[in-house]
C-alpha positions in Angstrom: 15.7 28.6 2.9 15.8 25.0 1.6 12.6 23.6 0.3 11.0 20.5 2.0 11.4 17.2 0.4 7.8 17.1 -0.5 7.9 20.4 -2.3 11.1 19.5 -4.1 9.7 16.2 -5.3 6.4 18.0 -6.5 8.4 20.5 -8.5 10.5 17.7 -10.2 7.3 15.8 -10.9 5.6 18.9 -12.3 8.5 19.6 -14.6 8.4 16.0 -16.0 4.6 16.1 -16.3 4.5 19.3 -18.3 7.5 18.2 -20.5 5.7 14.9 -21.2 2.6 16.8 -22.1 4.4 18.6 -24.8 4.7 22.0 -23.3 7.3 24.7 -24.0 10.5 24.3 -22.1 10.9 28.0 -21.4 7.4 28.3 -20.1 7.7 25.2 -17.9 11.0 26.6 -16.4 9.2 29.9 -15.7 6.2 28.3 -14.1 8.3 25.9 -12.0 10.6 28.8 -10.8 7.6 31.0 -9.9 5.9 28.1 -8.0 9.2 27.3 -6.2 9.3 31.0 -5.0 5.7 30.7 -3.7 6.4 27.3 -2.0 9.5 28.8 -0.3 7.6 31.8 0.9 4.7 29.6 2.2 7.1 27.2 4.0 9.0 30.2 5.6 5.6 31.1 7.2 5.0 27.6 8.5 2.6 26.6 5.7 2.8 23.3 3.8 2.5 22.6 0.1 -1.2 22.0 0.1 -1.7 25.7 0.9 -0.4 26.5 -2.6 -1.5 23.6 -4.8 -4.4 22.2 -2.9 -5.1 18.6 -1.8 -4.6 17.0 -5.2 -1.2 17.4 -6.9 -2.4 15.5 -9.9 -5.3 18.0 -10.4 -3.0 20.9 -10.1 -0.7 19.6 -12.7 -3.6 18.8 -15.1 -4.9 22.4 -14.6 -1.6 23.9 -15.4 -1.2 21.6 -18.4 -4.6 22.8 -19.8 -3.6 26.4 -19.4 -0.4 26.0 -21.6 -0.4 25.5 -25.3 1.1 22.4 -26.9 4.6 23.3 -28.2 4.3 22.1 -31.8 7.7 23.6 -32.7 9.5 21.5 -30.0 7.6 18.5 -31.1 8.8 19.0 -34.7 12.3 19.3 -33.4 12.5 16.7 -30.6 10.3 13.8 -31.9 12.3 13.4 -35.2 15.5 13.7 -33.1 14.3 11.0 -30.7 13.4 8.7 -33.7 16.8 9.3 -35.4 18.7 8.8 -32.2 16.7 5.6 -31.4 17.3 4.2 -34.9 21.0 5.2 -34.8 21.4 3.4 -31.4 19.8 0.1 -32.8 21.6 0.2 -36.1 24.9 0.9 -34.4 24.6 -2.2 -32.2 23.7 -4.3 -35.3 26.7 -2.8 -37.3 29.1 -3.5 -34.4 28.1 -7.2 -34.6 28.2 -7.1 -38.4 24.5 -8.1 -38.5 23.0 -5.6 -40.9 20.9 -7.8 -43.1 17.3 -6.4 -42.6 14.0 -7.8 -43.9 11.0 -5.7 -44.7 9.7 -6.5 -41.2 12.7 -4.7 -39.7 12.9 -1.8 -42.2 9.3 -1.0 -41.6 9.2 -2.3 -38.0 12.0 -0.2 -36.5 10.5 3.1 -37.2 7.1 1.9 -36.1 8.5 0.5 -32.9 10.5 3.7 -32.2 7.3 5.8 -32.4 5.4 3.4 -30.2 8.1 3.3 -27.5 8.6 7.0 -27.5 4.8 7.5 -27.0 4.6 4.8 -24.3 7.7 6.1 -22.5 6.3 9.7 -22.5 3.0 8.5 -21.3 4.5 6.4 -18.5 6.6 9.4 -17.2 3.5 11.6 -17.3 1.5 9.0 -15.5 4.2 8.7 -12.7 4.7 12.3 -12.4 1.0 12.9 -11.6 1.0 10.3 -8.8 2.7 10.3 -5.4 3.8 6.7 -5.6 6.5 5.2 -3.4 9.9 4.5 -5.0 9.2 0.8 -5.0 6.0 1.1 -7.1 7.7 3.6 -9.4 10.6 1.1 -10.0 8.2 -1.6 -10.6 6.4 0.4 -13.3 9.7 1.5 -14.9 10.9 -2.1 -14.9 7.7 -3.1 -16.6 8.3 -0.3 -19.2 11.8 -1.8 -19.7 10.5 -5.2 -20.2 7.9 -3.9 -22.7 10.6 -2.1 -24.7 12.8 -5.2 -24.8 9.7 -7.4 -25.7 8.8 -5.1 -28.6 12.2 -5.6 -30.0 12.2 -9.3 -29.5 8.8 -9.7 -31.1 10.0 -7.8 -34.1 13.2 -9.9 -34.3 11.1 -13.1 -34.0 8.7 -12.1 -36.8 11.6 -11.1 -39.0 13.4 -14.4 -38.4 10.2 -16.5 -39.0 8.6 -14.7 -41.9 11.1 -12.2 -43.2 13.7 -12.5 -45.9 16.8 -10.1 -45.9 16.3 -7.5 -48.5 18.9 -5.1 -47.4 22.4 -6.4 -46.7 25.7 -4.6 -46.2 29.2 -5.8 -46.7 31.9 -5.1 -44.1 32.8 -1.8 -45.6 29.3 -0.7 -45.6 28.9 -1.6 -42.0 31.9 0.3 -41.0 30.3 3.4 -42.8 27.2 2.8 -40.9 29.0 2.6 -37.5 30.7 6.0 -38.3 27.4 7.7 -39.4 25.5 6.3 -36.3 28.3 7.5 -34.0 28.2 10.9 -35.5 24.5 11.2 -35.2 24.5 10.2 -31.5 27.3 12.6 -30.7 25.4 15.4 -32.6 22.2 14.7 -30.6 24.2 14.5 -27.4 25.6 18.1 -28.2 22.1 19.4 -29.1 20.4 18.3 -26.0 23.4 18.9 -23.8 23.4 15.4 -22.3 26.0 12.6 -22.2 23.4 9.8 -22.3 23.3 9.4 -26.2 27.0 8.7 -26.0 27.1 6.8 -22.7 24.3 4.5 -23.5 25.8 2.7 -26.6 29.2 2.8 -25.0 28.0 1.0 -22.0 25.7 -1.5 -23.7 27.8 -2.3 -26.8 31.4 -1.4 -25.6 31.9 -4.4 -23.2 30.7 -6.9 -25.8 32.9 -5.4 -28.5 35.9 -5.5 -26.3 35.3 -9.2 -25.3 34.9 -10.2 -28.9 37.7 -8.3 -30.6 40.5 -8.8 -28.0 42.6 -11.7 -26.9 40.0 -12.2 -24.1 37.7 -14.3 -26.3 40.4 -16.8 -27.0 41.7 -16.7 -23.4 38.1 -17.1 -21.9 36.9 -19.6 -24.5 33.4 -18.1 -24.4 30.9 -18.5 -27.2 29.0 -15.5 -28.6 26.0 -16.1 -26.4 28.1 -16.0 -23.2 30.0 -13.0 -24.4 26.7 -11.1 -25.1 25.3 -12.1 -21.8 28.4 -11.0 -19.8 28.8 -7.9 -21.9 25.2 -6.9 -21.1 25.7 -7.4 -17.4 28.8 -5.2 -17.5 26.9 -2.6 -19.5 24.0 -2.4 -17.1 26.3 -2.1 -14.2 28.0 0.9 -15.9 24.7 2.5 -16.6 23.6 2.0 -13.0 26.7 3.7 -11.7 26.3 6.5 -14.2 22.8 7.3 -13.2 23.7 7.1 -9.4 26.4 9.7 -10.2 24.1 11.9 -12.2 21.4 11.8 -9.5 24.0 12.8 -6.8 25.3 15.6 -9.0 21.8 16.9 -9.6 21.1 16.8 -5.9 24.2 18.7 -5.1 23.4 21.3 -7.7 19.9 21.8 -6.2 21.4 22.1 -2.7 23.7 24.9 -3.9 20.9 26.7 -5.6 18.6 26.5 -2.6 
């Protein structure tokens, strides 16, 4: 029997909430699977989700989170991986533009911003998972999260340009080495977490700009660097949009087959 849309959404939100709370992946999978069986049984008898979890999904999630221990082993594994991946992604973009000339603001600021954005992102997903918001409100909050992330980078760049002096500069050979190391790190992370996103994200966001700059297109189009960056970003976001739509459809089909 296929679960109702309400039950399916709750299970998805519960998984996100527990992961964002730092709980063990295997324990989360076990709890979600067990709860799915209970919900399926209840719905086969004509009962709704409230019969199992009560009237407040958020309180139910909070209670489950309290019963599970924080997974320090996973935190020690995934938090450094997230920081390394984040920095590799940023540095790869700078290297592809041959702009690795960092001030102390950037050398210290990038790791600090990485930690801040990871914490804010995890907190945002946990917040959303615990509330039955409509898609419009969810997208508005996620858009705000994206603006905050971009704003943090822009502030760091502004402070560096205004007050910082480059103290770490690489020549062209050094930047090619950085490109190779960053790419290897991102591919390695993608293999470890079994997701294509660490590879797709830089290819989508940096690839179009690189192609427009390094090919005959720049001479033919007669665009300056600002226009190339703008158009490249638009193409990149369009690629990511299509990628996420495809991933969502594949996930939905997978869930339908397993139901």
